[in-house]
C-alpha positions as CSV (number, residue, x, y, z in Angstrom):
1,M,-37.3,5.8,-8.9
2,A,-39.0,4.4,-5.9
3,T,-39.7,7.6,-4.0
4,H,-43.5,7.0,-4.1
5,Q,-43.2,4.0,-1.9
6,K,-41.9,6.0,1.0
7,K,-45.2,7.9,1.2
8,H,-47.0,4.6,1.9
9,I,-44.7,3.5,4.7
10,Q,-46.2,4.5,8.1
11,K,-44.4,4.7,11.3
12,K,-45.6,1.9,13.5
13,Q,-46.5,3.0,17.0
14,S,-45.6,0.7,19.8
15,K,-48.5,-1.1,21.5
16,F,-46.9,-0.8,24.9
17,V,-48.7,1.8,26.9
18,E,-47.5,2.8,30.3
19,F,-49.9,1.9,33.2
20,T,-51.1,5.1,34.7
21,T,-52.2,5.6,38.3
22,R,-53.5,8.6,40.3
23,S,-51.1,11.2,41.5
24,E,-52.2,13.6,44.2
25,E,-49.7,16.3,43.1
26,E,-51.6,16.7,39.8
27,N,-55.1,16.7,41.4
28,E,-56.1,13.4,39.8
29,E,-59.0,11.2,41.0
30,Y,-60.7,8.0,39.9
31,G,-64.3,8.1,38.6
32,E,-67.0,6.0,37.1
33,I,-69.0,7.1,34.1
34,I,-72.7,7.6,34.8
35,G,-73.8,8.8,31.4
36,A,-73.1,11.0,28.4
37,K,-74.2,14.6,28.4
38,G,-74.7,16.0,24.9
39,S,-72.5,15.4,21.9
40,D,-69.5,17.5,22.8
41,A,-67.6,14.8,24.8
42,R,-69.1,15.7,28.2
43,F,-69.9,13.0,30.7
44,E,-71.5,12.8,34.1
45,V,-68.9,11.1,36.3
46,C,-69.2,9.9,39.9
47,I,-65.9,10.4,41.8
48,I,-65.2,7.1,43.6
49,S,-63.4,8.5,46.7
50,S,-66.0,11.2,47.6
51,N,-69.2,9.8,45.8
52,I,-69.9,13.2,44.2
53,N,-71.3,13.6,40.7
54,V,-69.5,16.0,38.4
55,I,-69.5,16.9,34.7
56,A,-66.2,16.1,33.0
57,K,-65.0,16.7,29.5
58,A,-62.9,14.1,27.6
59,R,-59.5,15.1,26.5
60,G,-59.1,15.5,22.7
61,C,-56.8,12.5,22.1
62,L,-59.4,10.2,23.7
63,I,-62.1,11.0,21.2
64,K,-60.1,12.0,18.0
65,G,-57.3,10.5,16.0
66,P,-56.0,6.9,15.5
67,R,-56.1,6.0,19.2
68,K,-59.6,7.2,20.0
69,R,-61.4,5.2,22.7
70,K,-65.0,4.5,23.2
71,I,-66.2,5.7,26.6
72,L,-69.1,3.7,27.9
73,K,-71.4,3.9,30.9
74,G,-69.8,2.2,33.8
75,S,-66.2,2.7,32.6
76,I,-63.6,3.6,35.2
77,V,-61.7,6.8,34.3
78,L,-58.9,9.0,35.6
79,L,-60.0,12.6,36.2
80,Q,-57.9,15.7,36.5
81,R,-59.3,18.6,38.4
82,D,-58.5,22.1,37.0
83,H,-58.4,24.9,39.5
84,S,-59.2,27.8,37.3
85,F,-60.4,31.3,38.2
86,T,-64.1,30.2,38.0
87,A,-66.2,29.4,41.1
88,E,-66.6,25.7,40.1
89,D,-63.8,23.2,39.6
90,K,-63.5,21.8,36.1
91,Y,-62.8,18.1,35.5
92,F,-61.2,16.5,32.5
93,I,-61.0,12.8,31.6
94,I,-57.4,12.0,30.9
95,H,-57.4,8.2,30.8
96,V,-60.0,5.4,30.3
97,Y,-59.1,2.1,32.0
98,E,-59.7,-1.3,30.4
99,K,-61.0,-4.4,32.3
100,D,-57.5,-5.8,33.0
101,E,-56.3,-2.4,34.2
102,V,-59.2,-2.1,36.6
103,H,-58.3,-5.5,38.1
104,K,-54.7,-4.3,38.6
105,L,-56.0,-1.2,40.3
106,E,-58.2,-3.3,42.6
107,K,-55.3,-5.5,43.5
108,M,-53.2,-2.5,44.3
109,N,-56.0,-1.1,46.5
110,E,-56.2,2.1,44.5
111,L,-59.9,1.8,43.9
112,K,-61.7,2.1,47.2
113,K,-65.5,2.0,46.9
114,S,-67.1,4.5,49.3
115,V,-70.5,2.8,49.1
116,T,-70.6,-0.1,51.6
117,N,-73.4,-2.4,52.5
118,N,-74.4,-1.6,56.1
119,Y,-77.2,-4.0,56.2
120,D,-77.1,-7.4,58.0
121,N,-79.1,-9.7,55.7
122,D,-80.2,-12.0,58.6
123,N,-81.7,-9.3,60.8
124,I,-83.3,-6.8,58.5
125,G,-86.1,-5.0,60.3
126,I,-86.1,-7.5,63.2
127,D,-85.5,-6.5,66.8
128,L,-84.2,-9.5,68.6
129,N,-85.0,-9.9,72.2
130,E,-84.0,-12.6,74.6
131,D,-87.7,-13.3,75.4
132,D,-88.8,-13.9,71.8
133,D,-89.6,-17.6,72.5
134,E,-91.9,-16.7,75.4
135,L,-93.7,-14.0,73.5
136,D,-94.4,-16.5,70.6
137,D,-95.6,-19.1,73.1
138,N,-97.9,-16.6,74.8
139,F,-99.2,-15.3,71.5
140,I,-100.0,-18.8,70.3
141,A,-101.7,-19.7,73.6
142,N,-104.0,-16.7,73.4
143,I,-105.2,-17.6,69.9
C-alpha cells in the first residue's frame, strides 16, 4: 500500500568529510587559483611550492552533482600531476579547501609560501655610511 513513499526517501549522506593533505607518492601539490580559463572547468593555478603557473582541470565531482563546489579566485586547492605520454604534465584539481581547512594546513606547516619579502622597510634605497652626519653638516654649511 505504501510503496510510493519509499521512492521519496533519500539516503542521507554524512556531512563528515575526511581532511585531505598532500601525498608525495601520488604526485600531489598545493596551488592557488589565479583565474578561470574558459567554460570547461579549466583554471590557471599557481603552484605554491615552486611558484609556477599551470593550467588545471577540475575533477568532475567538484563541478557536477549534489556536492558541487564553487571554485573562486584565490582559493587554495590540491592538485594532482598526471604523467602521461605527452610532453607536458597535466594537472587536475582534486580538492578545494575551505577557510578553516586552510588554517589547519598553515598550523601544520603544509603551506609554505615561496614568495618572501626581502625588503627592509627602514632602509629602502638608502646606503648608510658612518660619516652621514658629517656629510649632512658639510652640505648644509656649503649652502
